[in-house]
N, C-alpha and C positions, 0 to 999 in steps of 0.2 A: 322566495316562497312561490309555489305554483298555486294558481287558482283552480279550484275544482271546476271541471267542465259543467256548465249549467249553474254556476253560483248565482244565487238570488241577489246577494249584495257582494260586489267585487271587493277584493282587498284594496285598500286605499293607502297611498303614500303621499305625503307624510301623515302621521296620526293627527287628526284635528284637535285632539283634547288639549295639547299644550297651548295652542293659540286661544283656547276658550277659558283657561284657568283664570279665575278672578284676580284682580290686583290685590296685593297684600294689604293695602290701605283703602280698599274700596268701601263704598257705602254698604249698609246692611242689605238694601234691596239689590244692588249690583252683585253682592257676594252670593245671596240666595239664588238669584236668577242665573248667575254665572256657574255655580256648582250644579244646578239643575241642567244647564246646557252641556256641561262636561259629561255628566252621567247619561244624558240622552245620546250624545255622540258615542259614548262608550258602548252602548247597546249595538250600534252598527259596527264598531270595531270588533266586538266579540262574536258577531254572527257572520262577519265578512268571510267570503270564500266557501260558505256552506251551500250545498244544493238544497232544493226544496225537500227532498227526502231526508237529508241531514237535519234540516230545521224542524221537521215533524217527528224526528226520532225521540222516543221516550227512553232516555238513557239510563234511568235508575228504576227498574221495575220494583214494585208495582205502581210507582208514582205515575201520574198522568202528565207530569211536568216535562216540557220539551222547550227548546229555544223558541220555537214559533209560538207555543202556548204562553211563554213569558212576554213575548212581543205583543200578543193579543191582549194579555192581562194589562200590560202597561198602557196600551191604547185605551182600554176602558178606564183605567186609573186617571189618565190625563183628562178624559171626557168628564168623568164624574166630578173630580175636584175642581177643574178649571172652567167647566161649563155649568154643570148642575149646581154645585155648591157656590162657587165664586159668583156666578151670574144669576143664580136662583132659577135656572131653567130646568126643564124635565125632559131631557133628551132620551131617546130610546136606547136600550142596551144594544151593544154591537154583537156580542157573542154569548154572554150568559143570559139566563132567564130564570124565572121562578122554578120552572121544570128542571133546568140543569144549571144551577148556580156556578158550576165549574166549567161551563161551556167554553170559556176562553181557553181552557186546557184540553178538555175531552174532545172537542170538535176541531182541534188544530190538525189540518191535513196538508200534505204536500201539494195537493191540487189548489189550495187556497193561499199558498205561501206568498206569491207575488202580490196578490191583492191585499193580503194582510199587512205586508211590509209597507205597501203604498198607503194603506189606511193609517198606519202608525205615523208615517211621515206627515200626512195631512193633519192628523190630530195634534201633533206637536206644533205645527204652524198655527192652527186654530187656537190652541192653548196660549201661545205667545201673544196673539192678538187680544185674547180675553184678559190676560194679565196686564197688558199695556193700558187697558181701559180702566183699571183700578189704580187710583192715584195714591191711596193711603194704605200702608201696611197695617196700621193700628185699628182702623174703623171696621166694624163688622161688614162682611160681604153680604150680598143680596140673599143668598141661601143659608141654610143651616145644616148642621151635622147632628143627627140623632136628636133633633128638636132644640139644639143649642146653637147660639150664635158663634161664629168663628171669624177670624180675620185672615187677611192674605198672608201675614207673617207665619201663622200656624200652618196654613195650607202649603206654602213653599217649603217650610221646614219639614213637614211630613213627607212631601214628595222627594226631597233629598234623601230622607231615611228610607223611603220605599224603594227608590232606585238603588241605593247602596246595597240593600239586602238582596234585591233580585239580580244585581250584577254579580254578586257572589254565587248565586245559583247558576247564572250563565257560565261563569268560570268552570264550575264543576261539570255542567252538562257538556260544554265544549271539550273539556279534557276527556270525558268518556267517549265522545264521538270520534275525535281524531288525535287525541293526545296533546293538542296545542295548549300551552300554558304560558303564564307570565306576561300578560299584556293587559 
């Protein structure tokens, strides 16, 4: 496969997902964290080889969804669940706001692609550090969701679901951009 000139994330060989797949007899925590890492790696596989313009392309009009918009959304998802809720912090929104709650999608531009991908990588590392600080899957975490206590098990399960859904979106967006499927 040829890499598009100016690709923001180069194609990588071999695919890192196989090495990240959790053990069949792993603990609950290792399994949840393992699948989350597989899905995080899948985002980079699915955007590999795309240029900044490709990443910002809204492939299914009139939707504002683009590969870069999804990366920005997942960056905010990581921050919200694994910083704000898990640790009880109140971090600033990165892309969306009360004025534009869909800013992660509507403001995704080619000019910001490199910075947005870097922010996503950093947020994943920060999220891993935060999860490592929480020893118990069962105990309520420091923050709440909609005024209700939540535990790390629920958060990690939700993130696996969130990633699985958005990886399907990325598959469709990528196919519309360059026809690439099946990965």
